[in-house]
N, CA, C and O atoms as a Maestro MAE file, in Angstrom:
{
 s_m_m2io_version
 :::
 2.0.0
}

f_m_ct {
 s_m_title
 :::
 protein
 m_atom[348] {
  # First column is atom index #
  i_m_mmod_type
  r_m_x_coord
  r_m_y_coord
  r_m_z_coord
  i_m_residue_number
  s_m_chain_name
  s_m_pdb_residue_name
  s_m_pdb_atom_name
  i_m_atomic_number
  :::
  1 25 -11.343 -10.556 17.318 1 A "MET " " N  " 7
  2 3 -10.621 -9.767 18.295 1 A "MET " " CA " 6
  3 2 -9.634 -8.808 17.626 1 A "MET " " C  " 6
  4 15 -9.086 -7.920 18.278 1 A "MET " " O  " 8
  5 25 -9.416 -8.990 16.345 2 A "ARG " " N  " 7
  6 3 -8.499 -8.081 15.641 2 A "ARG " " CA " 6
  7 2 -9.038 -6.657 15.581 2 A "ARG " " C  " 6
  8 15 -8.318 -5.729 15.213 2 A "ARG " " O  " 8
  9 25 -10.301 -6.490 15.943 3 A "GLU " " N  " 7
  10 3 -10.841 -5.128 15.973 3 A "GLU " " CA " 6
  11 2 -10.107 -4.260 16.991 3 A "GLU " " C  " 6
  12 15 -10.090 -3.036 16.866 3 A "GLU " " O  " 8
  13 25 -9.497 -4.894 18.005 4 A "THR " " N  " 7
  14 3 -8.714 -4.106 18.958 4 A "THR " " CA " 6
  15 2 -7.468 -3.529 18.284 4 A "THR " " C  " 6
  16 15 -7.048 -2.415 18.599 4 A "THR " " O  " 8
  17 25 -6.881 -4.285 17.362 5 A "LEU " " N  " 7
  18 3 -5.731 -3.759 16.620 5 A "LEU " " CA " 6
  19 2 -6.171 -2.638 15.680 5 A "LEU " " C  " 6
  20 15 -5.468 -1.640 15.517 5 A "LEU " " O  " 8
  21 25 -7.331 -2.811 15.069 6 A "ALA " " N  " 7
  22 3 -7.858 -1.756 14.200 6 A "ALA " " CA " 6
  23 2 -8.161 -0.497 15.010 6 A "ALA " " C  " 6
  24 15 -7.906 0.617 14.553 6 A "ALA " " O  " 8
  25 25 -8.707 -0.678 16.216 7 A "ALA " " N  " 7
  26 3 -8.986 0.469 17.076 7 A "ALA " " CA " 6
  27 2 -7.690 1.167 17.467 7 A "ALA " " C  " 6
  28 15 -7.623 2.396 17.477 7 A "ALA " " O  " 8
  29 25 -6.662 0.388 17.790 8 A "ALA " " N  " 7
  30 3 -5.364 0.961 18.135 8 A "ALA " " CA " 6
  31 2 -4.797 1.735 16.953 8 A "ALA " " C  " 6
  32 15 -4.223 2.810 17.126 8 A "ALA " " O  " 8
  33 25 -4.956 1.196 15.766 9 A "SER " " N  " 7
  34 3 -4.487 1.870 14.559 9 A "SER " " CA " 6
  35 2 -5.189 3.216 14.389 9 A "SER " " C  " 6
  36 15 -4.550 4.224 14.088 9 A "SER " " O  " 8
  37 25 -6.501 3.222 14.584 10 A "ASP " " N  " 7
  38 3 -7.268 4.464 14.461 10 A "ASP " " CA " 6
  39 2 -6.838 5.487 15.516 10 A "ASP " " C  " 6
  40 15 -6.718 6.677 15.226 10 A "ASP " " O  " 8
  41 25 -6.611 5.013 16.729 11 A "LEU " " N  " 7
  42 3 -6.166 5.914 17.792 11 A "LEU " " CA " 6
  43 2 -4.814 6.541 17.463 11 A "LEU " " C  " 6
  44 15 -4.596 7.727 17.707 11 A "LEU " " O  " 8
  45 25 -3.911 5.740 16.910 12 A "LEU " " N  " 7
  46 3 -2.596 6.279 16.565 12 A "LEU " " CA " 6
  47 2 -2.673 7.243 15.391 12 A "LEU " " C  " 6
  48 15 -1.890 8.190 15.316 12 A "LEU " " O  " 8
  49 25 -3.610 7.014 14.470 13 A "ALA " " N  " 7
  50 3 -3.813 7.982 13.381 13 A "ALA " " CA " 6
  51 2 -4.281 9.311 13.960 13 A "ALA " " C  " 6
  52 15 -3.850 10.377 13.519 13 A "ALA " " O  " 8
  53 25 -5.160 9.239 14.946 14 A "SER " " N  " 7
  54 3 -5.629 10.451 15.617 14 A "SER " " CA " 6
  55 2 -4.487 11.133 16.357 14 A "SER " " C  " 6
  56 15 -4.347 12.355 16.301 14 A "SER " " O  " 8
  57 25 -3.670 10.345 17.052 15 A "ALA " " N  " 7
  58 3 -2.523 10.898 17.769 15 A "ALA " " CA " 6
  59 2 -1.564 11.571 16.796 15 A "ALA " " C  " 6
  60 15 -1.025 12.638 17.088 15 A "ALA " " O  " 8
  61 25 -1.353 10.950 15.646 16 A "ALA " " N  " 7
  62 3 -0.456 11.531 14.645 16 A "ALA " " CA " 6
  63 2 -0.988 12.872 14.152 16 A "ALA " " C  " 6
  64 15 -0.217 13.806 13.932 16 A "ALA " " O  " 8
  65 25 -2.301 12.969 13.979 17 A "ASP " " N  " 7
  66 3 -2.903 14.230 13.543 17 A "ASP " " CA " 6
  67 2 -2.710 15.339 14.578 17 A "ASP " " C  " 6
  68 15 -2.563 16.510 14.227 17 A "ASP " " O  " 8
  69 25 -2.713 14.955 15.857 18 A "ASP " " N  " 7
  70 3 -2.621 15.932 16.936 18 A "ASP " " CA " 6
  71 2 -1.189 16.233 17.371 18 A "ASP " " C  " 6
  72 15 -0.951 17.204 18.090 18 A "ASP " " O  " 8
  73 25 -0.239 15.415 16.942 19 A "ALA " " N  " 7
  74 3 1.142 15.548 17.418 19 A "ALA " " CA " 6
  75 2 1.913 16.584 16.611 19 A "ALA " " C  " 6
  76 15 1.811 16.654 15.386 19 A "ALA " " O  " 8
  77 25 2.683 17.381 17.331 20 A "ASP " " N  " 7
  78 3 3.600 18.301 16.665 20 A "ASP " " CA " 6
  79 2 4.868 17.560 16.254 20 A "ASP " " C  " 6
  80 15 5.392 17.741 15.155 20 A "ASP " " O  " 8
  81 25 5.340 16.722 17.170 21 A "ASP " " N  " 7
  82 3 6.527 15.910 16.921 21 A "ASP " " CA " 6
  83 2 6.118 14.448 16.792 21 A "ASP " " C  " 6
  84 15 5.108 14.028 17.357 21 A "ASP " " O  " 8
  85 25 6.879 13.698 16.071 22 A "HIS " " N  " 7
  86 3 6.694 12.255 15.935 22 A "HIS " " CA " 6
  87 2 5.429 11.854 15.182 22 A "HIS " " C  " 6
  88 15 5.031 10.691 15.244 22 A "HIS " " O  " 8
  89 25 4.797 12.766 14.483 23 A "ALA " " N  " 7
  90 3 3.573 12.443 13.756 23 A "ALA " " CA " 6
  91 2 3.821 11.336 12.735 23 A "ALA " " C  " 6
  92 15 3.010 10.419 12.604 23 A "ALA " " O  " 8
  93 25 4.937 11.416 12.012 24 A "ASP " " N  " 7
  94 3 5.229 10.400 11.000 24 A "ASP " " CA " 6
  95 2 5.396 9.018 11.628 24 A "ASP " " C  " 6
  96 15 4.869 8.025 11.127 24 A "ASP " " O  " 8
  97 25 6.130 8.976 12.723 25 A "ARG " " N  " 7
  98 3 6.376 7.686 13.398 25 A "ARG " " CA " 6
  99 2 5.081 7.121 13.966 25 A "ARG " " C  " 6
  100 15 4.839 5.919 13.859 25 A "ARG " " O  " 8
  101 25 4.255 7.953 14.560 26 A "LEU " " N  " 7
  102 3 2.959 7.485 15.067 26 A "LEU " " CA " 6
  103 2 2.106 6.943 13.927 26 A "LEU " " C  " 6
  104 15 1.439 5.920 14.078 26 A "LEU " " O  " 8
  105 25 2.127 7.623 12.799 27 A "GLY " " N  " 7
  106 3 1.385 7.156 11.636 27 A "GLY " " CA " 6
  107 2 1.888 5.812 11.141 27 A "GLY " " C  " 6
  108 15 1.101 4.934 10.787 27 A "GLY " " O  " 8
  109 25 3.218 5.656 11.120 28 A "GLU " " N  " 7
  110 3 3.814 4.388 10.682 28 A "GLU " " CA " 6
  111 2 3.416 3.237 11.612 28 A "GLU " " C  " 6
  112 15 3.059 2.153 11.152 28 A "GLU " " O  " 8
  113 25 3.483 3.485 12.922 29 A "LEU " " N  " 7
  114 3 3.118 2.436 13.879 29 A "LEU " " CA " 6
  115 2 1.635 2.104 13.772 29 A "LEU " " C  " 6
  116 15 1.243 0.942 13.882 29 A "LEU " " O  " 8
  117 25 0.820 3.120 13.560 30 A "GLY " " N  " 7
  118 3 -0.608 2.886 13.352 30 A "GLY " " CA " 6
  119 2 -0.872 2.085 12.096 30 A "GLY " " C  " 6
  120 15 -1.724 1.197 12.091 30 A "GLY " " O  " 8
  121 25 -0.145 2.393 11.025 31 A "ASP " " N  " 7
  122 3 -0.288 1.637 9.772 31 A "ASP " " CA " 6
  123 2 0.106 0.177 9.969 31 A "ASP " " C  " 6
  124 15 -0.536 -0.721 9.425 31 A "ASP " " O  " 8
  125 25 1.162 -0.058 10.745 32 A "GLN " " N  " 7
  126 3 1.575 -1.433 11.020 32 A "GLN " " CA " 6
  127 2 0.469 -2.196 11.741 32 A "GLN " " C  " 6
  128 15 0.173 -3.342 11.403 32 A "GLN " " O  " 8
  129 25 -0.137 -1.555 12.734 33 A "LEU " " N  " 7
  130 3 -1.232 -2.215 13.454 33 A "LEU " " CA " 6
  131 2 -2.430 -2.451 12.536 33 A "LEU " " C  " 6
  132 15 -3.089 -3.487 12.623 33 A "LEU " " O  " 8
  133 25 -2.705 -1.497 11.669 34 A "GLY " " N  " 7
  134 3 -3.793 -1.666 10.710 34 A "GLY " " CA " 6
  135 2 -3.544 -2.843 9.780 34 A "GLY " " C  " 6
  136 15 -4.460 -3.607 9.473 34 A "GLY " " O  " 8
  137 25 -2.308 -2.984 9.336 35 A "SER " " N  " 7
  138 3 -1.956 -4.119 8.472 35 A "SER " " CA " 6
  139 2 -2.102 -5.441 9.213 35 A "SER " " C  " 6
  140 15 -2.587 -6.426 8.656 35 A "SER " " O  " 8
  141 25 -1.681 -5.452 10.467 36 A "LEU " " N  " 7
  142 3 -1.810 -6.673 11.268 36 A "LEU " " CA " 6
  143 2 -3.279 -7.026 11.491 36 A "LEU " " C  " 6
  144 15 -3.643 -8.202 11.511 36 A "LEU " " O  " 8
  145 25 -4.109 -6.020 11.657 37 A "ALA " " N  " 7
  146 3 -5.544 -6.258 11.860 37 A "ALA " " CA " 6
  147 2 -6.180 -6.863 10.617 37 A "ALA " " C  " 6
  148 15 -7.121 -7.650 10.719 37 A "ALA " " O  " 8
  149 25 -5.670 -6.499 9.441 38 A "ASP " " N  " 7
  150 3 -6.259 -6.951 8.181 38 A "ASP " " CA " 6
  151 2 -5.719 -8.276 7.665 38 A "ASP " " C  " 6
  152 15 -6.341 -8.899 6.804 38 A "ASP " " O  " 8
  153 25 -4.588 -8.712 8.167 39 A "GLN " " N  " 7
  154 3 -3.965 -9.918 7.614 39 A "GLN " " CA " 6
  155 2 -4.628 -11.186 8.151 39 A "GLN " " C  " 6
  156 15 -5.267 -11.174 9.202 39 A "GLN " " O  " 8
  157 25 -4.463 -12.265 7.414 40 A "ASP " " N  " 7
  158 3 -5.019 -13.556 7.807 40 A "ASP " " CA " 6
  159 2 -4.061 -14.363 8.679 40 A "ASP " " C  " 6
  160 15 -4.482 -15.284 9.379 40 A "ASP " " O  " 8
  161 25 -2.784 -14.021 8.639 41 A "ARG " " N  " 7
  162 3 -1.782 -14.775 9.408 41 A "ARG " " CA " 6
  163 2 -1.874 -14.423 10.884 41 A "ARG " " C  " 6
  164 15 -2.421 -13.390 11.271 41 A "ARG " " O  " 8
  165 25 -1.316 -15.320 11.696 42 A "ASP " " N  " 7
  166 3 -1.244 -15.067 13.127 42 A "ASP " " CA " 6
  167 2 -0.288 -13.919 13.407 42 A "ASP " " C  " 6
  168 15 0.672 -13.697 12.669 42 A "ASP " " O  " 8
  169 25 -0.557 -13.208 14.463 43 A "VAL " " N  " 7
  170 3 0.284 -12.105 14.911 43 A "VAL " " CA " 6
  171 2 1.064 -12.599 16.118 43 A "VAL " " C  " 6
  172 15 0.496 -13.213 17.022 43 A "VAL " " O  " 8
  173 25 2.368 -12.332 16.135 44 A "ASP " " N  " 7
  174 3 3.162 -12.812 17.264 44 A "ASP " " CA " 6
  175 2 3.446 -11.688 18.249 44 A "ASP " " C  " 6
  176 15 3.421 -10.506 17.906 44 A "ASP " " O  " 8
  177 25 3.718 -12.095 19.482 45 A "HIS " " N  " 7
  178 3 3.991 -11.140 20.549 45 A "HIS " " CA " 6
  179 2 5.181 -10.248 20.231 45 A "HIS " " C  " 6
  180 15 5.169 -9.064 20.569 45 A "HIS " " O  " 8
  181 25 6.202 -10.792 19.589 46 A "GLY " " N  " 7
  182 3 7.405 -10.022 19.288 46 A "GLY " " CA " 6
  183 2 7.114 -8.808 18.429 46 A "GLY " " C  " 6
  184 15 7.614 -7.715 18.694 46 A "GLY " " O  " 8
  185 25 6.315 -8.999 17.411 47 A "ARG " " N  " 7
  186 3 5.974 -7.884 16.518 47 A "ARG " " CA " 6
  187 2 5.212 -6.802 17.279 47 A "ARG " " C  " 6
  188 15 5.490 -5.612 17.131 47 A "ARG " " O  " 8
  189 25 4.250 -7.228 18.093 48 A "LEU " " N  " 7
  190 3 3.478 -6.266 18.874 48 A "LEU " " CA " 6
  191 2 4.352 -5.571 19.917 48 A "LEU " " C  " 6
  192 15 4.183 -4.381 20.180 48 A "LEU " " O  " 8
  193 25 5.277 -6.307 20.504 49 A "ALA " " N  " 7
  194 3 6.179 -5.727 21.499 49 A "ALA " " CA " 6
  195 2 7.054 -4.651 20.867 49 A "ALA " " C  " 6
  196 15 7.322 -3.624 21.490 49 A "ALA " " O  " 8
  197 25 7.502 -4.881 19.633 50 A "ARG " " N  " 7
  198 3 8.323 -3.872 18.951 50 A "ARG " " CA " 6
  199 2 7.511 -2.599 18.700 50 A "ARG " " C  " 6
  200 15 8.022 -1.489 18.853 50 A "ARG " " O  " 8
  201 25 6.267 -2.765 18.322 51 A "ILE " " N  " 7
  202 3 5.401 -1.599 18.113 51 A "ILE " " CA " 6
  203 2 5.203 -0.867 19.432 51 A "ILE " " C  " 6
  204 15 5.299 0.359 19.480 51 A "ILE " " O  " 8
  205 25 4.927 -1.610 20.505 52 A "GLN " " N  " 7
  206 3 4.731 -0.985 21.802 52 A "GLN " " CA " 6
  207 2 6.008 -0.315 22.300 52 A "GLN " " C  " 6
  208 15 5.944 0.714 22.973 52 A "GLN " " O  " 8
  209 25 7.139 -0.875 21.983 53 A "SER " " N  " 7
  210 3 8.406 -0.258 22.352 53 A "SER " " CA " 6
  211 2 8.562 1.088 21.643 53 A "SER " " C  " 6
  212 15 9.013 2.066 22.239 53 A "SER " " O  " 8
  213 25 8.190 1.122 20.384 54 A "GLY " " N  " 7
  214 3 8.229 2.380 19.641 54 A "GLY " " CA " 6
  215 2 7.320 3.425 20.262 54 A "GLY " " C  " 6
  216 15 7.681 4.599 20.346 54 A "GLY " " O  " 8
  217 25 6.143 3.001 20.696 55 A "LEU " " N  " 7
  218 3 5.224 3.927 21.353 55 A "LEU " " CA " 6
  219 2 5.803 4.436 22.672 55 A "LEU " " C  " 6
  220 15 5.658 5.611 23.010 55 A "LEU " " O  " 8
  221 25 6.455 3.550 23.407 56 A "ALA " " N  " 7
  222 3 7.061 3.938 24.687 56 A "ALA " " CA " 6
  223 2 8.181 4.960 24.481 56 A "ALA " " C  " 6
  224 15 8.390 5.824 25.331 56 A "ALA " " O  " 8
  225 25 8.894 4.869 23.371 57 A "GLU " " N  " 7
  226 3 9.963 5.830 23.072 57 A "GLU " " CA " 6
  227 2 9.396 7.209 22.739 57 A "GLU " " C  " 6
  228 15 9.982 8.236 23.084 57 A "GLU " " O  " 8
  229 25 8.264 7.215 22.071 58 A "ILE " " N  " 7
  230 3 7.650 8.471 21.623 58 A "ILE " " CA " 6
  231 2 6.928 9.179 22.769 58 A "ILE " " C  " 6
  232 15 6.976 10.405 22.873 58 A "ILE " " O  " 8
  233 25 6.269 8.419 23.614 59 A "ARG " " N  " 7
  234 3 5.345 8.950 24.608 59 A "ARG " " CA " 6
  235 2 5.910 10.102 25.453 59 A "ARG " " C  " 6
  236 15 5.197 11.084 25.658 59 A "ARG " " O  " 8
  237 25 7.146 10.035 25.950 60 A "PRO " " N  " 7
  238 3 7.649 11.137 26.799 60 A "PRO " " CA " 6
  239 2 7.814 12.463 26.052 60 A "PRO " " C  " 6
  240 15 7.905 13.519 26.679 60 A "PRO " " O  " 8
  241 25 7.853 12.414 24.736 61 A "ASP " " N  " 7
  242 3 8.137 13.615 23.943 61 A "ASP " " CA " 6
  243 2 6.900 14.335 23.420 61 A "ASP " " C  " 6
  244 15 7.015 15.344 22.724 61 A "ASP " " O  " 8
  245 25 5.707 13.819 23.756 62 A "VAL " " N  " 7
  246 3 4.482 14.424 23.218 62 A "VAL " " CA " 6
  247 2 3.679 15.064 24.350 62 A "VAL " " C  " 6
  248 15 3.940 14.824 25.529 62 A "VAL " " O  " 8
  249 25 2.700 15.881 23.970 63 A "ASP " " N  " 7
  250 3 1.884 16.534 25.004 63 A "ASP " " CA " 6
  251 2 0.936 15.527 25.656 63 A "ASP " " C  " 6
  252 15 0.806 14.391 25.201 63 A "ASP " " O  " 8
  253 25 0.289 15.961 26.715 64 A "ASP " " N  " 7
  254 3 -0.538 15.064 27.523 64 A "ASP " " CA " 6
  255 2 -1.694 14.442 26.737 64 A "ASP " " C  " 6
  256 15 -2.032 13.277 26.949 64 A "ASP " " O  " 8
  257 25 -2.285 15.196 25.854 65 A "SER " " N  " 7
  258 3 -3.409 14.689 25.073 65 A "SER " " CA " 6
  259 2 -2.971 13.563 24.139 65 A "SER " " C  " 6
  260 15 -3.629 12.526 24.052 65 A "SER " " O  " 8
  261 25 -1.876 13.773 23.456 66 A "VAL " " N  " 7
  262 3 -1.345 12.745 22.553 66 A "VAL " " CA " 6
  263 2 -0.879 11.537 23.363 66 A "VAL " " C  " 6
  264 15 -1.091 10.398 22.948 66 A "VAL " " O  " 8
  265 25 -0.252 11.774 24.505 67 A "ALA " " N  " 7
  266 3 0.194 10.674 25.367 67 A "ALA " " CA " 6
  267 2 -1.001 9.835 25.825 67 A "ALA " " C  " 6
  268 15 -0.913 8.608 25.878 67 A "ALA " " O  " 8
  269 25 -2.109 10.488 26.153 68 A "ALA " " N  " 7
  270 3 -3.309 9.762 26.575 68 A "ALA " " CA " 6
  271 2 -3.855 8.895 25.433 68 A "ALA " " C  " 6
  272 15 -4.325 7.782 25.664 68 A "ALA " " O  " 8
  273 25 -3.789 9.406 24.222 69 A "THR " " N  " 7
  274 3 -4.248 8.632 23.065 69 A "THR " " CA " 6
  275 2 -3.314 7.447 22.822 69 A "THR " " C  " 6
  276 15 -3.772 6.354 22.490 69 A "THR " " O  " 8
  277 25 -2.017 7.659 22.987 70 A "ILE " " N  " 7
  278 3 -1.060 6.552 22.868 70 A "ILE " " CA " 6
  279 2 -1.361 5.498 23.923 70 A "ILE " " C  " 6
  280 15 -1.314 4.303 23.635 70 A "ILE " " O  " 8
  281 25 -1.666 5.927 25.132 71 A "ASP " " N  " 7
  282 3 -2.010 4.975 26.201 71 A "ASP " " CA " 6
  283 2 -3.246 4.153 25.836 71 A "ASP " " C  " 6
  284 15 -3.286 2.946 26.078 71 A "ASP " " O  " 8
  285 25 -4.246 4.803 25.258 72 A "GLU " " N  " 7
  286 3 -5.457 4.085 24.836 72 A "GLU " " CA " 6
  287 2 -5.113 3.044 23.772 72 A "GLU " " C  " 6
  288 15 -5.587 1.909 23.826 72 A "GLU " " O  " 8
  289 25 -4.290 3.438 22.814 73 A "ALA " " N  " 7
  290 3 -3.889 2.501 21.757 73 A "ALA " " CA " 6
  291 2 -3.112 1.334 22.363 73 A "ALA " " C  " 6
  292 15 -3.315 0.181 21.983 73 A "ALA " " O  " 8
  293 25 -2.238 1.634 23.290 74 A "ASN " " N  " 7
  294 3 -1.450 0.603 23.953 74 A "ASN " " CA " 6
  295 2 -2.367 -0.373 24.703 74 A "ASN " " C  " 6
  296 15 -2.130 -1.581 24.697 74 A "ASN " " O  " 8
  297 25 -3.407 0.153 25.342 75 A "ASP " " N  " 7
  298 3 -4.381 -0.706 26.033 75 A "ASP " " CA " 6
  299 2 -5.069 -1.656 25.056 75 A "ASP " " C  " 6
  300 15 -5.311 -2.819 25.381 75 A "ASP " " O  " 8
  301 25 -5.380 -1.167 23.876 76 A "GLU " " N  " 7
  302 3 -6.013 -2.012 22.849 76 A "GLU " " CA " 6
  303 2 -5.055 -3.119 22.405 76 A "GLU " " C  " 6
  304 15 -5.466 -4.266 22.228 76 A "GLU " " O  " 8
  305 25 -3.790 -2.777 22.228 77 A "VAL " " N  " 7
  306 3 -2.803 -3.787 21.841 77 A "VAL " " CA " 6
  307 2 -2.662 -4.822 22.949 77 A "VAL " " C  " 6
  308 15 -2.591 -6.020 22.672 77 A "VAL " " O  " 8
  309 25 -2.622 -4.373 24.199 78 A "ASN " " N  " 7
  310 3 -2.539 -5.316 25.316 78 A "ASN " " CA " 6
  311 2 -3.752 -6.234 25.365 78 A "ASN " " C  " 6
  312 15 -3.617 -7.423 25.653 78 A "ASN " " O  " 8
  313 25 -4.923 -5.699 25.089 79 A "ALA " " N  " 7
  314 3 -6.130 -6.522 25.064 79 A "ALA " " CA " 6
  315 2 -6.025 -7.600 24.002 79 A "ALA " " C  " 6
  316 15 -6.437 -8.739 24.226 79 A "ALA " " O  " 8
  317 25 -5.478 -7.249 22.850 80 A "PHE " " N  " 7
  318 3 -5.290 -8.245 21.800 80 A "PHE " " CA " 6
  319 2 -4.255 -9.288 22.214 80 A "PHE " " C  " 6
  320 15 -4.447 -10.487 22.007 80 A "PHE " " O  " 8
  321 25 -3.162 -8.817 22.800 81 A "ARG " " N  " 7
  322 3 -2.086 -9.753 23.197 81 A "ARG " " CA " 6
  323 2 -2.587 -10.790 24.203 81 A "ARG " " C  " 6
  324 15 -2.072 -11.907 24.245 81 A "ARG " " O  " 8
  325 25 -3.571 -10.435 25.001 82 A "GLU " " N  " 7
  326 3 -4.125 -11.388 25.968 82 A "GLU " " CA " 6
  327 2 -4.844 -12.551 25.279 82 A "GLU " " C  " 6
  328 15 -5.078 -13.589 25.898 82 A "GLU " " O  " 8
  329 25 -5.189 -12.382 24.014 83 A "THR " " N  " 7
  330 3 -5.933 -13.411 23.290 83 A "THR " " CA " 6
  331 2 -5.022 -14.360 22.516 83 A "THR " " C  " 6
  332 15 -5.496 -15.365 21.985 83 A "THR " " O  " 8
  333 25 -3.725 -14.061 22.442 84 A "ILE " " N  " 7
  334 3 -2.844 -14.923 21.678 84 A "ILE " " CA " 6
  335 2 -1.908 -15.695 22.615 84 A "ILE " " C  " 6
  336 15 -1.543 -15.224 23.692 84 A "ILE " " O  " 8
  337 25 -1.546 -16.868 22.174 85 A "GLU " " N  " 7
  338 3 -0.687 -17.714 23.009 85 A "GLU " " CA " 6
  339 2 0.756 -17.238 22.920 85 A "GLU " " C  " 6
  340 15 1.155 -16.561 21.972 85 A "GLU " " O  " 8
  341 25 1.509 -17.605 23.917 86 A "GLY " " N  " 7
  342 3 2.924 -17.261 23.936 86 A "GLY " " CA " 6
  343 2 3.277 -16.547 25.209 86 A "GLY " " C  " 6
  344 15 2.641 -16.739 26.245 86 A "GLY " " O  " 8
  345 25 4.292 -15.725 25.124 87 A "VAL " " N  " 7
  346 3 4.844 -15.021 26.284 87 A "VAL " " CA " 6
  347 2 3.776 -14.302 27.072 87 A "VAL " " C  " 6
  348 15 4.077 -13.662 28.079 87 A "VAL " " O  " 8
  :::
 }
 m_bond[347] {
  # First column is bond index #
  i_m_from
  i_m_to
  i_m_order
  :::
  1 1 2 1
  2 2 3 1
  3 3 4 2
  4 3 5 1
  5 5 6 1
  6 6 7 1
  7 7 8 2
  8 7 9 1
  9 9 10 1
  10 10 11 1
  11 11 12 2
  12 11 13 1
  13 13 14 1
  14 14 15 1
  15 15 16 2
  16 15 17 1
  17 17 18 1
  18 18 19 1
  19 19 20 2
  20 19 21 1
  21 21 22 1
  22 22 23 1
  23 23 24 2
  24 23 25 1
  25 25 26 1
  26 26 27 1
  27 27 28 2
  28 27 29 1
  29 29 30 1
  30 30 31 1
  31 31 32 2
  32 31 33 1
  33 33 34 1
  34 34 35 1
  35 35 36 2
  36 35 37 1
  37 37 38 1
  38 38 39 1
  39 39 40 2
  40 39 41 1
  41 41 42 1
  42 42 43 1
  43 43 44 2
  44 43 45 1
  45 45 46 1
  46 46 47 1
  47 47 48 2
  48 47 49 1
  49 49 50 1
  50 50 51 1
  51 51 52 2
  52 51 53 1
  53 53 54 1
  54 54 55 1
  55 55 56 2
  56 55 57 1
  57 57 58 1
  58 58 59 1
  59 59 60 2
  60 59 61 1
  61 61 62 1
  62 62 63 1
  63 63 64 2
  64 63 65 1
  65 65 66 1
  66 66 67 1
  67 67 68 2
  68 67 69 1
  69 69 70 1
  70 70 71 1
  71 71 72 2
  72 71 73 1
  73 73 74 1
  74 74 75 1
  75 75 76 2
  76 75 77 1
  77 77 78 1
  78 78 79 1
  79 79 80 2
  80 79 81 1
  81 81 82 1
  82 82 83 1
  83 83 84 2
  84 83 85 1
  85 85 86 1
  86 86 87 1
  87 87 88 2
  88 87 89 1
  89 89 90 1
  90 90 91 1
  91 91 92 2
  92 91 93 1
  93 93 94 1
  94 94 95 1
  95 95 96 2
  96 95 97 1
  97 97 98 1
  98 98 99 1
  99 99 100 2
  100 99 101 1
  101 101 102 1
  102 102 103 1
  103 103 104 2
  104 103 105 1
  105 105 106 1
  106 106 107 1
  107 107 108 2
  108 107 109 1
  109 109 110 1
  110 110 111 1
  111 111 112 2
  112 111 113 1
  113 113 114 1
  114 114 115 1
  115 115 116 2
  116 115 117 1
  117 117 118 1
  118 118 119 1
  119 119 120 2
  120 119 121 1
  121 121 122 1
  122 122 123 1
  123 123 124 2
  124 123 125 1
  125 125 126 1
  126 126 127 1
  127 127 128 2
  128 127 129 1
  129 129 130 1
  130 130 131 1
  131 131 132 2
  132 131 133 1
  133 133 134 1
  134 134 135 1
  135 135 136 2
  136 135 137 1
  137 137 138 1
  138 138 139 1
  139 139 140 2
  140 139 141 1
  141 141 142 1
  142 142 143 1
  143 143 144 2
  144 143 145 1
  145 145 146 1
  146 146 147 1
  147 147 148 2
  148 147 149 1
  149 149 150 1
  150 150 151 1
  151 151 152 2
  152 151 153 1
  153 153 154 1
  154 154 155 1
  155 155 156 2
  156 155 157 1
  157 157 158 1
  158 158 159 1
  159 159 160 2
  160 159 161 1
  161 161 162 1
  162 162 163 1
  163 163 164 2
  164 163 165 1
  165 165 166 1
  166 166 167 1
  167 167 168 2
  168 167 169 1
  169 169 170 1
  170 170 171 1
  171 171 172 2
  172 171 173 1
  173 173 174 1
  174 174 175 1
  175 175 176 2
  176 175 177 1
  177 177 178 1
  178 178 179 1
  179 179 180 2
  180 179 181 1
  181 181 182 1
  182 182 183 1
  183 183 184 2
  184 183 185 1
  185 185 186 1
  186 186 187 1
  187 187 188 2
  188 187 189 1
  189 189 190 1
  190 190 191 1
  191 191 192 2
  192 191 193 1
  193 193 194 1
  194 194 195 1
  195 195 196 2
  196 195 197 1
  197 197 198 1
  198 198 199 1
  199 199 200 2
  200 199 201 1
  201 201 202 1
  202 202 203 1
  203 203 204 2
  204 203 205 1
  205 205 206 1
  206 206 207 1
  207 207 208 2
  208 207 209 1
  209 209 210 1
  210 210 211 1
  211 211 212 2
  212 211 213 1
  213 213 214 1
  214 214 215 1
  215 215 216 2
  216 215 217 1
  217 217 218 1
  218 218 219 1
  219 219 220 2
  220 219 221 1
  221 221 222 1
  222 222 223 1
  223 223 224 2
  224 223 225 1
  225 225 226 1
  226 226 227 1
  227 227 228 2
  228 227 229 1
  229 229 230 1
  230 230 231 1
  231 231 232 2
  232 231 233 1
  233 233 234 1
  234 234 235 1
  235 235 236 2
  236 235 237 1
  237 237 238 1
  238 238 239 1
  239 239 240 2
  240 239 241 1
  241 241 242 1
  242 242 243 1
  243 243 244 2
  244 243 245 1
  245 245 246 1
  246 246 247 1
  247 247 248 2
  248 247 249 1
  249 249 250 1
  250 250 251 1
  251 251 252 2
  252 251 253 1
  253 253 254 1
  254 254 255 1
  255 255 256 2
  256 255 257 1
  257 257 258 1
  258 258 259 1
  259 259 260 2
  260 259 261 1
  261 261 262 1
  262 262 263 1
  263 263 264 2
  264 263 265 1
  265 265 266 1
  266 266 267 1
  267 267 268 2
  268 267 269 1
  269 269 270 1
  270 270 271 1
  271 271 272 2
  272 271 273 1
  273 273 274 1
  274 274 275 1
  275 275 276 2
  276 275 277 1
  277 277 278 1
  278 278 279 1
  279 279 280 2
  280 279 281 1
  281 281 282 1
  282 282 283 1
  283 283 284 2
  284 283 285 1
  285 285 286 1
  286 286 287 1
  287 287 288 2
  288 287 289 1
  289 289 290 1
  290 290 291 1
  291 291 292 2
  292 291 293 1
  293 293 294 1
  294 294 295 1
  295 295 296 2
  296 295 297 1
  297 297 298 1
  298 298 299 1
  299 299 300 2
  300 299 301 1
  301 301 302 1
  302 302 303 1
  303 303 304 2
  304 303 305 1
  305 305 306 1
  306 306 307 1
  307 307 308 2
  308 307 309 1
  309 309 310 1
  310 310 311 1
  311 311 312 2
  312 311 313 1
  313 313 314 1
  314 314 315 1
  315 315 316 2
  316 315 317 1
  317 317 318 1
  318 318 319 1
  319 319 320 2
  320 319 321 1
  321 321 322 1
  322 322 323 1
  323 323 324 2
  324 323 325 1
  325 325 326 1
  326 326 327 1
  327 327 328 2
  328 327 329 1
  329 329 330 1
  330 330 331 1
  331 331 332 2
  332 331 333 1
  333 333 334 1
  334 334 335 1
  335 335 336 2
  336 335 337 1
  337 337 338 1
  338 338 339 1
  339 339 340 2
  340 339 341 1
  341 341 342 1
  342 342 343 1
  343 343 344 2
  344 343 345 1
  345 345 346 1
  346 346 347 1
  347 347 348 2
  :::
 }
}
């Protein structure tokens, strides 16, 4: 199921390429998701929530196309979060 995190990472890389503003931050958040997808350790809700919070801060400042890509990435993260125990 970690492929959803990898997909989210790829989507954020695409969003970063298309963004005029916040490209670096989108890239960083995408890299974090990519690292989480590749690691063997469990991923906790808190870490994912912090990433999603960062996306929520960026989203109002980007154009509609980039915002739609952020939404897709967020959906992938939510799909992954449904598979892990906790909050």
